[in-house]
Structure formats: C-alpha cells, structure tokens
N, C-alpha and C positions, 0 to 999 in steps of 0.2 A: 187686629183692628178692627174697631168699629169706626162706621162712619155716619155722617149726618152733616144737614145745613143750616145754615143759618139764611133768613133771606132778608137781602137789602135792596132799597128803593132809594136813589141817590137822583136829584133832578138839580139843574144847575139853570141858571134864569138873569141876564144881564137887565141890571136898572140903573137909574140914575140918584144915586144915595152918597152921602158923605163918606170919607174916605178915613186913610190913617191907617190900615189896619197891614199892610204889606210890610213882608220882612227886604224885598229888594224892590227897587224900581228904577226905570228908565224910561226914557224918551218922552214923549208926552204926558204921556199917565200919570208921572211924577206930578205934574201939575194938578191935577184932579179933574181934568175935563171930561174923562172917559172912565167907567168903573164895570166893575163887574160882580153881581151878587150871587153868592151862592149859597143855595138852599138843599138841607139833606135831611129826606124825613125819616121821621121814629121808624127803627128796628123792629120789627115783630121777634123777640128773642128774651126772655127772663134772664136774670142773673150780669146783664151789664150795667158797668157803672160810668164807663167812656167808652168812644168809638172815634179815633184817629185818624184823619186823612192827610195825606199831604198833597196839596192843591198849587200848581202851577199854571201860570200865566207865561206864553212869550210870543213875541210878536212876530211881523212875515219878513223881516229882513234877509238879506241873503245868508247873514247867518245871523241866524235869531236871538234875541235877546231877551234875557229872562226878568218878564215885567213886574212878576210878582212868586215866591214861592213863599209854603210857609205849611206846617205842623197846624192841624185846627182841630181840638177835641170838643165834642160834643157836650161836655160836662161844663165848659170854659163859655160857649158861645150858643148852646140851647139846654139840652137836658140830657140827661143819664141816661134816657131811652134811645140816644144814638140823634136825636133830630140837632140840628145848627142851624143859623144863618152867619155868613162868614163876606163881609166886603173888601174888594182889593180893584186895584186898577186895570186896565188893559189901553192898548195904543193904539189910537184911532188915526195913527199918521203912517201906518206899515202894516196892512192886511195882507192875506188873514192871519188873526192870530189864532192859536191853539191854547186849549185846556184840558190839562191832565189830571186826573182823579186816582189816586192810588190809596191803598190802606195802608195805613203806617202799622198799626198797632190796634189789639182789642183790650179792654181791661175790664176785669171780671169785678163785682162787689166784693170790697175790701181793698180794693187799690191792687190784687196783682194782676200783672201783665199775662194774658193769656200767651203760652209759649207759642212761637211760628210753627212750630211744629205739629201743634194739634189742631190746623187748620190749612185748608188751600187756597192761600189769596190768588184772585184774580190776577192778571197782568195789568200795568199801567194802560188805564184807558184814556185814548186824545183823540178831540173832534175839534175841528177846524170851524171858527167863527169870524164873522166881520163883526169889528169892533166900529162904533159907529161913537164918534162924540156928542155928550146928550143924548144918546140913544138906548133903546131896548134890544139886545139878543139873548135867543132862548136857547142854552145848550144841554141837551137831556141826557141821562144816564140811566141804566134799569140794571143794576147788578146782583146776581146771586153769588154768595162766596161757601164754600165749605169748611166746614167746619167738623173735629173731630166731636164725639157725642157715646152715651153710652146708650145704646136700643137694644134691647134684650132680643126681639124678635127676629134681628139678622146677625151673622157673625161678621160680616163685612157690606156694610151700605154706606148709601148719600142719600140727602135729602132736598128735594126741590117743590117749595111751594107745600111745604106739610105731608110729601108724598117719601115714604121711605122705599129706596129700590136697591137692590143686590144684583151681582154683576160678576160673573168669572169665566173659566175655559175649566174643563177638566177633557184629561184625555187617559189618565190612571185610574184604576179601581182604588176604593177609598183606603189608604194606609199603604198602598203598596205600589211598587212598581211594575206590577202588572198591566198592561195596556187594557184601556176601557173598552166592552165588547158589546156591544147594546143593537146595533142595525144587522140584518140579515146579509149576507154575501154568497151564493148561492147555497141557501138553506143553511147556512152556519154561521153564528153569531159572529163577528168579525172587529176589528179597530175601529173605534168610533172617537170623534171630538165632538165636546158638547160646549155650545154655547149658551150659558145661562144668564137670562134677563127676566128680574121679577118686582115689582112693586106693589107696596103696601098702602094704602090711604085708609081714612076712616070714612064709618059707614057713610053710603049717602054721596060720597063726595065728587064729584066728576074728575075722571083720569083717563090719559090718555098715552101712551105708550107710542115712542116712535124709532125709527128704525130704517137703516141702510141695506143695502144687498150685503150679503157676506161674499168674499171675495177670497179665494186661494191662486194666489202669484209662485211662480216657483220658478228657479231660477235657469231654466231650461226654455224659458218664455212661457210656458204651459199658463193661462187665466181660467180660471174655474169659476163659475157666478153661482150663487143659491140665491132666491127669491123666498125671503121671509113671511112675503103675503099670500105664501101656495099652502096648497095642505086643507085642513090639519091632518096628519101622518104621512106616509112618505110620498115623497116627492118624484123618485127616479133619481138615476145616474147623472154622474156629469163627468163625460169623456176629457181626459182617458183616467184620471187619478182617483175618481170619489166613485165606489160602486153605490151608494144610493145615498139619499137626503132626507129629512125631514121635519117637519113643523110640529112642535109642541104647545098647544095653547090653554088657557083653561083659569077659571076662577075658583079661589080657594076663601072659606069664611074664617076668619080669624077674630072673634066678637070681640069687642068692637069695631073691626077693621076688615077689610075686604083687601083680598091679595089676589093680584092677574099674574100671571106668569106666559112668556112667550121665548120658546128656547126653542134652539136649532141642533140638528144633528148631523153631521159630516162623515160617512164611510169613507174611511180610506185605504187605499188598495197598495198596500205597502209595498205588496210583491211584483207589481206594474210601475216604481217609481225606479229608475234609475240609480246606481249608488252613489253620483257625483250631484245628484240632483237634491235642493234646498226649497223649501216652499214657507211661506208665511202667510196665516190666515188675518183678515182685516175685517171690520166693521166698525158701525159707531152706534149710539143710541140715547135717546134722553124721552122726560116726562114733560106734562103741563097737566094743567086741571082747567086747560080751554082746549076745545079743537081748535087746529090751526089750520088755515083755507089752502090746500094742497100740498099740506107738510112746510108750510113755512112758516120759519121763526119770527114771529110777531118783530116788526121795523123796532130798533131802538135796545133791542132786551140784550143783553150778556147774562147766561146761563149755562153750567156743567152741563158736559153730555159724556157719555163714557165711551173711551175708544179703546178695542183691543186689535193690536198690531204684535201676534203671538208667532213666532217660529213653532212650527208642528212638524216640521222634516228636516234634518240636518242629513246630509252623505248618503240619502235612500231610506233613513232612520227615523223611529221616531223621537221627536226631541222635547215635548211638551209633557206635562205634567199636571197638577192644581194651581192655576192660576187667579187667584181673588185681587179683586180690585185693590188698586192703590198700595200693594206690598211692593219695594225694592223688587226688580228684576222681574215683577211677573208678566208685564206688556200690557195691561188690562191696567189703564189710568183714567183717571178724570182730567178733563181739558175744559176751557172755556172757550165756548163758541159766542158768536156775534159782534163780535169785538172787530172784527174786520170785516163787513160788510155781512149782507143777506147769506141766509144758508137756509138750507130745504131738505128733508130727510124724505124718500121716498115711498117708507111706508108706513102706515098707522095702524093702531089696535085701540079702540075705547075699551075702558075697565068696565064688563056687566055680565049679566048671567052668564051667555054665552058668546065670549069675545069673539072674535072675528078679524085676525089682519088685513090690512085691506091697502093696494096701491094708491098714493095718492094723484086720483086724475081725472078725468071730465067723465059724467055719468053721460051716455047715450041711448039711454034706452027708445028703442022703436027706430030707432035711423038705421040698423044694420037689416035686409032684407034678408027673410027664412029665420031670424032668430026672435022667438018668444020672447027670450029671457033679455033682462038687461045688459048693456055692452058699457064696458068702462074700459078707456084708452089712457094710461099712465105715461108721461114722458119721464122715465129714470133717468139716472146719470148713468147707469150701464143699459142701455136700452128701453126700447119698447114693450110695455107691457098691456097684454089686453086679457080681459076679466069676461067671460061669459055667463052667467049665473055663478055657481059655485065653483065653474073652473078658471085657472090663474095659470096664464103662460109663462115660461121663464122672459127675461130680458131677451131681446133680440136687437141684438146690437144694429147699426146703419151703417149704410155706406160711408164711405169718407165724403163730404161735403154734405151731407143731409141731413135736416134734420126733422123734429117731428113738433108740429103745433101743438100748443096747449088743449086746445079744442081740436082733440085728434079724431073727435069723429066727423066733424066737416070733411069736405071735398074741396081739394085735395089735403091727405091727410099729413104726408111729408113734403117738404119743398127743398129745393136744393140753392144756395146762395144764390144771388144777383152778382154777376161779376161787376169788375169796372167799367 
C-alpha cells in the first residue's frame, strides 16, 4: 500500500447574514437572530469534483440540542476545488455552542466517490464558541487528511505539506525470519531493531522532521529511553536489555527531490531478558515545512503523525518482523494530532546538506562557566537533556515534584512546586 496526503484548510467564522440553510433548528436560532457562516478554503489537490463536509452546531443546554446539522458539498455551495460558503443558525440563549466539522466524502472527477478505504479521515473536530445574537464569532480549523495515492519512490508513505515520508520498523533480515543483526555486541553483530523515518521534498523546499524519544517498556517494569537527538553513530547501551543504540542521519539527492533520513537502531540483548518478560517499543514523528518554536505544533493545526507502538519481545523471544505504516496489525500507524490541544515534539531535524537532530530547548551560550561551546538545555517529556557542543546527554529524569523551567540556563534551573 502506498500512502500520500491531500492538504485541507477549513476556516469557520460567525457573521450576521441571512439564514434558511439549516436542516434542523431549535431554540432562538430558528428565529434568525443568531447565525453562523461557514467558509472552507480551496483544496490543493487536482482531480476532485466535490468535497462534502458534515457540519453540526449544538447549543449549550444541559442536554445539548442540535441547532443545525447538514452535509454541505463544495460543488453546490462553492467550487469543485473544495471551497464553499454556508450559512446556518446558532443559539445565543444557551452558550457555549459547539461546531463540529467532519469529512463526509471525497468525490473524484467524473462523479465517482473515492472509497473511504483509500484515505484516513481525521476524527470529527469540535470546538466551543459563544453565539452572540447579532454578533460575530470566529471558529478556525486547520486540517490535513491522509489519502492513498501512487507515489513511485516509496513503498509506504504519507504526505504532509507536499513532503512525502516513509515509516516502518524492522527486526528481521529481508524476506526471512532470521533476526536483523546490525549493532555489535561484544564484538559480534547481534539482534537489532531499526526504526525507519525518512522524508522527501522538492529541491530547495524547507523541511523539518520532528520526533519524540524512543521508549522500550517491558512487563517487568523496566523502561529504557533512547535519545534520537544524540549521535550520529553509536550512543551506548541502556541497561538492562539494550546492549547498544545508534542514530543514523543523512541527506540523499533524488533529483528533483531531496530526501532526509533519521533512523534509530536498538540492540536487543535477548539473553538478558527473562522468559516471562514482554516489551513494546513506542515513539512518534511528523514533518513540517516550517520550523516550530521549541517543537510546538502551531496552535489550531490538526495534522497526521506516525505512531510506533510495536511489541518487540514476547515472553523473552523476538516478536517483531517487518512493520510498514498503516498495514493492519503492523502497529505503525497514522494518527491525528492537535484536535485535543497543544502538542510538542522533543527533537527536530532540519533537512539540509548535513542534517543534525537537536533537542528542542533553550540556547545558553556563554552562561556556563568553563565551557567555550554553546550549551542547550531541553525539557523533554522523558527528562532534562543537555547539549554541549556536539555532545548530547540522555534524558535525565527529575525527582518527583521537580520540574525544569523552559529557560533552563537561568538559575535556578529546576524548581519544586509551591505547596498550598
């Protein structure tokens, strides 16, 4: 299966305009005093003749009442490119109202409906707003929707902002059940799990890859953390079950494209894992065409990310195989982020001639006595990471009740919460 994405921007704004477009209405909104205008921007995708959204407005009663619900097609209320404008009521007497935007269907040129199995629709997106009689309230949605497409340079891919990305996990040699042996264990290559993440963009297009720490959690309570911002190359063992870890980064030229890869390798010491212990590898990643401030997804955006949640050990034995993206049972899948609030990635890497992953933190050059190199402190979800020159530490968990400040180069760096 090959994956790609179409980009969709949806903006909703409340204005005072004439009504009569609602499928259902209840409460004062039916009288026309309060209305909502829905505007959807054109889609950057060839070959569509219609995009149909389901729009639902509910009031804020103890048992919310549907004020408006309707399927709205761009061909009837705008243009074939997906743009539309639609007007409906809201209830100014029972706030807050909510508006829900849901992708109902995509229609190709010629009128054929694109099968739902050919794309990964986002979940329904709901936001609250205050419906003011005679007033305007803006409610904004920024969505990217995954769609299958034929792209020859990846076997399995997604596309975000015209950047194609491949993702998988491997722990077997190609076409066999033999364990993949890559990293050295006491001078001999031994069982290795590889997390693959690579993105291809047009030449000269800014591209930024984002990733969280790779975590291996085991049923005996063992938790091992790998820092993808370390390296490149070998980064050392992680007791008790990882005999070595490594980070591989680089850029390839696939004219007229530029491809950057950011791969992780974890050496599994199967001889050290008890026979009743099972382990799962977890991480996530995404891509953007703009730098994100300290790894934060821009407010209001909803976009795909790739999640790895792969069982790699079961009862002391190697349990993984080859796990491509969005194949049933692979445990490497596209999910949507941003619909439930702010999102932050701990590490980012610009796709450039010599890519170098970095933790998203605060530059503190010249503030640490005795160091000529720049110093960066990064408050990641797995602990505090310190970068001095080209050296990057593993995440250092802080004691319970202690948190790292965003500007961790300041004194004090870490603070305890203030009690009642």
